[in-house]
N, C-alpha and C positions, 0 to 999 in steps of 0.2 A: 335279644342277642346274648348268648352265653359264651364267654371266653374264659378259659381256665388254663392253668399251667399243664404242660404235658407230663409224661412220665419222667421221674427224676431218679437218677442213680449216681451217687457220688462215692467218694472213697469211704466216707463215714455217713451212714444213713440212720436217722433216728425217728422220733415220733412224727415230726413234720413231714418227712418223705413218705411215711406210712399212710398218713391221711391224704396227701395229694395223689398218691398212686391208687389208693382205694377209690377216690372220686373218679379218676380216669377209668378204672375198671368198671365202675357202675354206669358211667355214661357210654362206654363202649358196649356194655350189655344192652343198653337201650338202642344203640345204633344197630346192633345185630337183630334185635327184636323187631325194629321198625322196617328194616330193609330186607330181612330174610324171612323171619318167622311169620310176620303178619302178611307180607306180600305173597308168600307161597301158600299161606292159609286161605287167602282170598281165592286163589286159583282152585284149590281143593274144594272150597265151599260152592263154587260156581259149576263144578263138575267138568272142568277143563282138563284134558289130558296133559299132564305136567310132570316133569322129572325134576325132583328137588335138587337144588344146587348146594353142594357141600360147603360148609364154612366152619371156622374154628369158634366154638362156643366157649365163653369165659364164665359161664354160670358157676362152675365149681370153684373158681378163684374168688368170685364175689362171696360165695357161701363160706369159704375159709376165712374171709375178713369180717363179715358181719353176722354170721349165724348166731342164734341165741337158743338156749335150751327151751323146749325139749328137742327142737329140730337139730341142734348141734351146738358145739361150742366153737366160736370164732376167736380170732386174735383180739379184737376189741372187747369182746365179752370177758375173756380171761383177764385182760388189762383192767377193766372196771372192777372185776371181782377181787383182784389182788389189791386194788386201791382201798377196798373196804376194810381189809385186815390191818390192825395196828402194827403188826410185825412184818407186814409185807414189804418187800424190797425188790430191786431189779434182779437179783440172783434167783429168788424164789419164783419170780414171774417167768424167767427164762427156763427154769426147770419144769414148771407146770406146762409151759407152752410146748416143750419137747415131748413131754409125756402125753398131752392131750391131742396134739396135732402132728405127732411124728409119723403117723400112718398115711397122712393126706398126700396125694401125688404132687400137689402144688407146694408142699412144705418140705424143707430139708434143713439139715444142720450137720456140722462137722463134729463128730463125737471126740475125735482126737485133739481138736483145737481147744485150748483153754478159753474160758469165758462163756457167755450166754448168747452169742450171736446166732441168728437164724436167717434162713434164705427162703424167699417166696418167689415162685416162678410165675411172673405176670405174663399177660398176653404179649407184652412188648419186650420181655426179657427177664432174667433173674436179677433180683436185688437182694443184697445182704444187709440186714438191719442189726443195729446194736441195741441191747436192752438198757444200756446206761442212761440214767435220768429219765426213762420213759414214764415211771410212776409219778415223779414230781411234775413233769409236763402235763400229764393227764389230769392230775388233781387240780393244778392251777389255783391253789389256795393261798389266801393272804394270811400271814402270821398275825395272831391276836395281840402280840406284844406291842407292835407300833400302834395298833388301833387303840389299845388301852392308854398308852402314853398320850396320844393325841386327844382322846376323850377327856383326860384330866387336865387339858391345857387351860391356862388362865384367859386365853383369848376366846371370846364367845363364838366368833366365826369358825375358828379351827375346831373347837369342841363340837359345834353343830354339824360340820362336815364329817367329822370322824364318827359321830353317832349314826348319821345316815348311812355311811359306808359299812359300819358294823352291822346295822340292821339288814342291809342288802346281802351281806356275806352270810348272815345267819339264814336268810330265806333261801339262798342258793344251796347251802349245805343241807337244809331240810328237804329240798327237792332232790337230793342225792344226784346232782348232775355233774358229770365229768366232761372234760373236753371231748373225749372220744364219743360219749353217748350223745352229746349235743350235736356234734358233727354228723353222726350217723342219722339222727332224726332230721336235721336240716337238709341233708342230701336226699333222703327219701321224699321230703316235701317238694324239693326242686324237681326230682324225676316225675312226681305225680303231676306237677304243673306243666312240664314239658309234654307229657302224654296227652294232655288236653288240647294241644296245639298241632298245627300242621308243620311237621319238622322238615328242616333242610340242614344238611351237614356240610361243613367245610373242613377238609383234612389238611393240616399243615405238616409239611415234611422238611426235615433238616438235610440239606445237601451234603454236609460233612460234619464230623464230630469236632473238628478243630475250630469251627466258626470263622473260616477264612472266606474271603470274597472270591467269586469266580472259580470255586473248587467244587467238583461234583464227584461224589463217591458212589458208584453204581450199586455196590453191594449193600451199603448202608441204606440207600434209598429203597432198594428192592425188599430189604428186610422190614422196613417201615411199612411198605405197601402191603406186605403179607400179614404183618401183625395187626394192622388197622382194618383188614378185610376189604381193602379197596379192590383187589384183584377179583374177589368173589362177587363184589357188587357189579363190576364191569361185566362178568359172565352172566349174572342175573339180568342185567339190563339188556344185553344182547339176545338172550333167550326169552325174555318176558314180553309182555304187552303193556307198555306204559299208558297208552291212550285208551280210556274206557268210558263208556256212556251207558246210562240206563236205556232200556228198550224204548220206553215212552219218550224220553228226552231226545234220543237220536231220531226217532220217527217224526216228532214235532219239528225238529230243526231242519230236516232235509227232505220231508215228504213232498214239498212243493217242486222238487227237482224231477219228480216222476211224471208230471203232467197234471193238467187241471182235473181230469176225471177221477184219477186215483187219489189225488191230493184232497179233493172235496169229500170223497168217500171216507178217507181216514179222519178228516177233521170232524165230520158229522158223528162218526163213531166215538171220537174222544169227547165231544160235547154231550153225548148221550150218557156217558158214565164218567162224570168228573170225580177226581180224587183217586181213581184206581187206574192201573194200567189198562188202556183200552184193548179190547180183543183185536188181534191182528197186528199189534205193534211189532212183534217179532217178524211176522211175514213182511211188513213194510221195510224193516231193516234189511231182511234178506233180499228183497226186491232192489233196494238201493245198492247193495253190494254187487248184485249181479248186473245192474244197469251200468255201473262204473267199472266193471271188470276187475274187481279186487281179487287177487289170488287167495285161495283157501289157506295157504300157509301164513298169510299176513293178517289173519283175523281169527277170532274164536267167538262163538256165540254161547254165552253162559246162560244160567237160569234166569237172571234178572238184568244182566249187563252184557254189552258187546265190547270185546277187547280187540285192539288194533296195535300192530307194531308201530314203532316210531317212524313218522313220515308218511304213513299210508293215507291218512286223512287229508293230506295237503291238497291233493287233486280235487277231492270232494268239497273241501272248504273253499277252494278257489272258484269252483263252479257256483257254489252258493253265494259267494261274495259278488260275482259278476251278475247273477240274477238279481241280487238285492240292489246293486247299484243301478241296474236298468229299471227296476221297479221304482226306485226313488226318483230317478230322472223323469220317468213318465208322470209320476204324481206331481213333481215340482212344475213341469210344463203345464199340466192341467190347472194347477192352482194359480200359476202365473197368468194364464190366459183369462181366467175368471177375475182375478184381481185387476188385471190391466184394463179390462172392459169397464169395470166399476171406476177405476182411476180416471179413465178418459172422460167418462160422464162427469165426474167431479171437476175435472180440469175445465171442461167447457162451461159449466155453471159458474165456476170461480172466475173465469175470464170475463164473462158478461158482467158479473158484479163488480169486478175490478175496473172495467172500462167505464161503467157508469160512475163509480166513485171517483176515478181519476178525472173525468170530465168536470164533475162538480167542483172538485178541489182546484183544478187548473183555472176555472173561471173565477173562483174566489181569490186565488192568488194573483190573477191579472188585475183585478180591481184594487187589491191592496198594493200591488207594485206601482200602478199608476199614481196612487196617492203618495206613496213613499218617494217616487221620483220627483214629484212636484216639490215636496218638502226638502228633498236633498238638493235640488237645483237652487232653492232659495238659500240654503245654508252654504253651498259652495260659492254663490255670488257674494254673500256677505263676507265670507272668509277671504275671498280674493280682494274685495275692495279694502277690507281692513289691512291685508298684507301690503297692498300697493300704497295705502296711506302711511303705514309704518315705515316702508322702505323710503318713501319720499321724505318723511320726517328725519330718518336717520341720515339721508344724503344731505339735507339742509343743515342738520346739526354738524356733520363732518365738515361741510364747506364753511360754516360759520367759525368752527374751531380753527380751520386752516387760515381763514382771513384774519381772525384775531391774533393767531400766532405770528403771521407775517407782519401785521401792523405793529404788534408789540416788538418784534425784532427790528423793524424799520425805525421805530421811535428810539429804541435802545441804541441802535447804530448811530443815529443822529446825535443823541446825547453823548455817546462815547467820542464821536468825532469832534464835537465841540469841546469836550474836556481835554482831549489830546491836543487840539489846537491851542487851547489856553495854556496847557502845560508847556507846549513847545515855545509859546511866546515868552513864558517865564524863563525858560532855559536860554532863549536868545537874548533876552534882556539882562541875563546874568543873575537873576534873583535866586535861581536854584542851580546847583551844580552837583555832579556825581562825586561819591567818595566823601572824604573828610574835608575837602577844600571849600572855602567860603570866600567870595570876593565881593567887592563893592561894585554894583552895576548901576548903570544909568537907566532911566525909563526908556521904554521901547520907542517912544516917539522922539527921542533926542537925536537930532541929525548931525550934531557938530562934533563927532568923535574924530580924533586925528587918525591918520592912516596907520601909524605904528600901533596905536591901541587896537584898531580893528584887526590888524594882523595878529596881535597877541591873543585877542579874544578868539579869533578863528583857530589858532593853534590849540588854545585851551579847549575849545569845543570839539576839535578833532580828537584830542586825547581823551576827553570824556566819552566821545562816541566809541572809541576803541574799548575803553573799560566797560561801557554799557553792552557792547556786542559780546565781550567775553562773559559778562554776567548772564546775558540772555542765553548764550549757548549752554552754560551750566544749568540754567533753569529749564531749558528745553530737554536736556538729558534727564533731569530729575522728573520732569512731567512725563516723559516716555516710560520711565521705570514705574511711576505711579499708575499709568494707564495699563501697563502689562500686568502688574500685581492685581489691579481691580478686575481685569478681564479674566485672569486665572482663577480667582476666588469666586467668581460669579456675582460680584457686587454690582457691575454695570454690564450692559450689553456691549459686545464688541463694536456696535455701531457708534458708541460714544467717542471712539477714537477716530471716526471718519468725519462725516458731514455733521458739523455742530452748528450749522447756520439756521436750522429750522427751529426757532423758538428758544434755542439754547445759547450758550455763550461761545464766542469765538476768541481765538487768540487775537490780540490787538494787531491791526494791520501795520505794515511797515511804516515807520514814522516819517518817511519822505513826503507822504501826502500831507501830514500835519505841518512839516517844514515848509511845504509849498504854500499851505494856507498862511503860515507865519510870514513867509516871504511876501505874499500878497499884501498882508496887513502892514509889513515893514515898508513896502513901496508906498502904500497909501499914507503911511506916517512919515515918509521922507527918508527911509533907510537908504544907505549908500548902496549902489549896485555892486560894488566889490564884495560886500557882506552877503548879499543874496546869492551871488554866483558861487562864492566859496562854501556856503552852507549846504550846497546840494550834496556834498559828500558826507553830511552828518546824518546819522540814523538814531532813532529813538528806541529804547528798550520796550519789549512787550510786557504786558501785565501778566503775572504768573497765574496759571490756571489751577493752582493747588489750593486756594482759599481766599481769604479776604485781602491778603497782602502778598508782596513778593518776598524773595529771599532777603536775608539781612544784608547781603553784599550789594543788592541793587536798589535799596531804598534811597529815596531822595533825601539829601541833607543840605542844609543851607551852605552856600560857598562863602568863603571869607570875602570881606569887602575888597573890591579892586581898588588899587591906589588911584586916587583922583576921580573916582566915580561914586556918586552918592547912592545910598540905598533907595531903591524904587519901591520895594514892597517888603512886608514883614514875613517871617517864616510861616506863620499860620495860614497864609494864603496858599502856599504849596501843599500844606497838610490837608486843607479842604479839598484841593484838587485830587489828591490821592484817595481821600475818603469817598469822593464822588465816583472815582474809578472802581473802588471796591464795591460800592452799592450796585453799580452797573453790572459788575461780574456776578454778584449774587442773584440779581434779577434774571440775568440770562441763564444762569444755572437752573433756576426754578422753572423757567419756560422750557428749557431743554428736557428736564425730568418729566414735565407734564406731557411733552410730545412723545417721549419714549414710552411712557405708560399707556397713552392712547394707542400708539402703534402696536404695542404688545396686546392690548385688548382686541384690536381688530384682527391681529394675527391668530389669537386663540379663539375667536368667534364670539366673545362676550359683547362686542360692539360691532356696528355695521357701518362701513364707509364705502359706498359703491364705487367711487372713483379712485380709491387708494389701493396700491399694491404694497402690502406690508413688507414682503421680502425685499422689494426694491428700495423702500424707504429705509429699512434697516441696513441694507448694503450701502 
């Protein structure tokens, strides 16, 4: 694909525009030679009656630019010659050019205008060129002074590069090559390469000179069409015969359309004389033309080739394509029938072999399946028995754990009840009182207390009960806050705030039961009925659930000795009672934690308890 600039014409045109326009003139000459000269020469050589199409030949413009002595002196030749003279300059070049080429019809200049400008009438229009700086651009020489300076450089790399550049410059000068000479030689090589190919041309037209979008200048476009020779090419295509075939090739391609008898005769003749046009090829071509009613004005029979106008061979080619498709269809059906018969034979043989093989394989698989089923049944039975045994073991373990937890809770409850009863007895006998009061009390079994003393003791017990209830309410509020904080931080399950009876610790029951037990013991010891009746309103504080002891405000302290009542017991007895209650609290807390852990294991699936609902236990 060759793409070059088109013709250039600026306000000032110099050596660059001269080279570009010269290349366009040379390629336009090849365009004319290919589409006009060679095409019409083919018609003349074949002996076809043909009227030449007139076109504008630019050969004289090409000669003006590139001619060399002795054929003539062109612009580029004069430019190269002037570059060889030491005294040559742009003015002398312009004077010589006017003298040598002033007679040429494609060359002109204004003698009245100062300067050395000249005009060349190209095929696309006239262009005025300026001789200023043409010699320098054509020489394209590099000054020796910078090369000498670089060669003497102290840097080895710079000196080496300058030496190589100086050597190449010397070789170029020795070859006496100028830019114009090299350009001319390269262009001739390009044209020679294009002549060896099958050429196709694309003509580009400018719709307007202002380079605006959606603007069409009819006069400018028509001028370009005329200058490029497009109008002449269209006339040549309409009057010419673009479709052409050699006689032998046309007869071989379409002879089968004439019928089997004539076609076989032509084919045998061609086989008898290979490599040369068979005799009767032109007759076959004419028979085909007559058979398909092609008008005489649409074809020409030359000496070696047959020429047709555009579109004439479409009907002939369509008939040949239909015959070819029918032939291929018949051949494909014939091949299909032969291959299908062979395929069916192979299918039947393969079916027999596959049936025999599948039967043998199925029998072998049945035997293997029976043995595998027997082994599988044994494995399933063993697995089921093992699963049932493990399930029973887990159920027994869970039941044992529940029994142990219930028994431990029962024992702890009995011990706590006994401790509470003993503590109540101490309170009733006056050995221990709440707060900082300490009284002298008589033994629980002494029956001879006066009525006034009993009334005072009752009032003191009631006051102590009110203080204990106040302290117990404070402890319950603190316990609820502690439970809420533990539940929010994830320390314990929310179930800890609910049922705490399964193996865990409970809040101590209302002390009325302990007082009832104390009353019973008082009756057995001879306590007066008035004391028993009045003590029904006395309640005992609950043991705090927050640790080993209660709050400081609710601890037992020895009461001062009551006047007239001997001491029945020493303070360490009450402390031992409280220590026992603390131990009971810790033991119940441990049991509660163990129950919670086991319920969580059952809930997560780590343990198995068939009769337990973890969600219900936690709730």
